[in-house]
C-alpha positions in Angstrom: 195.9 81.9 83.7 192.6 83.0 82.8 191.3 85.6 80.3 189.7 88.4 80.7 187.3 88.1 78.5 186.1 84.9 80.5 186.1 86.8 83.6 183.9 90.0 82.3 181.3 87.7 80.8 181.3 86.0 84.3 181.0 89.0 85.9 178.3 90.5 83.9 176.5 87.0 84.1 176.5 87.4 87.9 175.5 91.2 87.6 172.4 90.3 85.5 171.7 87.3 88.4 171.7 89.8 91.2 169.5 92.4 89.3 167.2 89.7 88.1 166.7 88.4 92.0 166.9 92.0 93.6 164.4 93.8 91.3 161.3 92.0 91.2 159.6 91.8 87.9 155.9 93.3 87.3 154.7 90.0 86.6 156.0 88.1 89.0 154.7 91.1 91.1 151.0 91.1 89.7 150.8 87.1 90.4 151.9 87.5 94.1 149.5 90.4 94.1 146.6 88.7 92.9 147.2 85.4 94.9 147.2 87.4 97.8 143.7 89.0 97.2 142.4 85.7 96.4 143.6 84.4 99.6 141.9 87.9 101.0 138.5 86.9 99.8 138.4 83.5 101.5 135.7 83.2 104.2 136.7 81.5 107.3 133.9 79.4 108.9 132.2 81.4 111.9 133.3 84.7 110.9 132.9 87.5 113.3 131.0 90.6 111.9 134.1 92.6 112.8 136.8 90.3 111.5 134.2 90.6 108.1 134.2 94.0 107.9 138.2 94.1 108.3 138.3 91.4 105.7 136.3 93.2 103.5 138.1 96.6 103.8 141.6 94.6 103.2 140.5 93.0 100.2 139.0 96.7 98.8 142.8 98.0 99.3 143.8 95.7 96.6 141.6 98.1 94.3 142.3 101.7 92.7 139.9 104.2 94.1 138.1 104.3 91.1 137.7 100.9 90.7 135.0 99.2 88.6 133.6 95.8 89.1 131.6 94.4 86.3 131.1 90.4 86.9 127.1 90.0 86.5 124.7 88.0 88.5 124.8 88.0 91.7 126.7 90.6 91.9 125.6 94.2 90.9 127.8 96.5 88.5 129.7 98.2 91.5 132.3 101.8 91.1 134.9 103.1 94.0 136.9 101.3 96.7 133.7 102.1 99.1 131.0 100.4 97.1 133.4 97.5 96.7 133.7 97.1 100.6 130.2 97.5 101.3 129.4 94.4 98.4 132.1 92.3 100.3 130.5 93.1 103.8 127.5 92.4 102.4 128.7 89.1 100.5 130.6 88.1 103.6 127.4 88.2 106.3 125.9 85.4 103.8 128.3 82.9 103.6 129.2 80.5 106.6 132.5 79.8 104.2 133.9 80.8 100.9 137.5 79.5 99.2 138.7 81.6 96.1 141.2 80.8 93.5 143.1 82.4 90.1 144.4 79.8 87.9 145.5 80.3 84.5 146.9 83.3 84.8 148.2 85.2 81.5 149.3 88.9 82.0 149.7 91.3 79.0 150.8 94.6 79.9 149.8 97.4 77.7 151.8 99.8 78.9 154.7 100.1 81.9 151.5 101.0 84.3 148.8 99.1 83.0 148.1 95.3 82.8 145.8 92.7 81.4 145.4 89.5 83.5 143.2 86.6 81.9 142.7 84.1 84.7 139.7 81.2 85.6 138.7 82.2 89.1 137.3 79.1 91.0 135.1 80.0 94.1 133.3 77.2 96.6 130.6 78.8 98.7 129.0 77.5 101.8 125.8 79.5 102.8 125.0 80.5 106.0 121.7 77.6 104.9 124.6 75.2 104.9 124.4 75.1 101.2 127.8 74.8 99.0 128.2 75.7 95.6 131.2 76.3 93.3 131.5 78.7 90.4 134.0 78.8 87.5 134.2 81.9 85.9 137.0 83.8 83.1 137.9 87.0 84.3 140.0 89.9 82.8 141.5 91.8 85.7 142.8 95.3 84.6 145.9 96.5 86.8 147.4 100.1 87.1 150.5 100.3 88.9 150.3 103.6 90.7 153.1 104.7 93.0 155.6 101.6 92.1 152.4 98.9 92.8 150.2 97.1 91.1 146.1 97.7 91.8 143.2 96.6 90.8 141.2 99.3 88.4 138.6 97.2 86.8 137.6 93.5 87.2 135.0 91.7 84.3 133.5 88.5 83.2 134.7 87.3 80.1 132.2 85.9 78.0 133.1 82.3 76.9 131.1 80.4 73.9 129.0 77.5 75.4 
């Protein structure tokens, strides 16, 4: 005969597992969001102007309307989704191909609706002139939860000791 306490404990554990699997955790959502964002930034070889504009608009969709970007050369400070979209279109037109990756993500929640992510951003660019360049930067990305979805509100370069 099975004792009632063991059945109750087993039931609670199963319920906890179901809740864990069915309710997405914010950190998992943020990691997925940033991974998808990095994929959106990639530039495929021989990208058309129309697909570049659509990709830039899609990338800008990861930001809140009043987002700001402060990453330094060669990117000017940007404020607002419209400025981010325009800069993304211009940047994509100068590239033949690009591959972005975010590594070593550390998520720190400032509140239920605000999170900072420290990460290493890597990018390999091939310009329209055929030159290839590789960049690595430490970044801080601040995300804000708006209506249940995490969106980027600020991107900045983290100054590192050299």
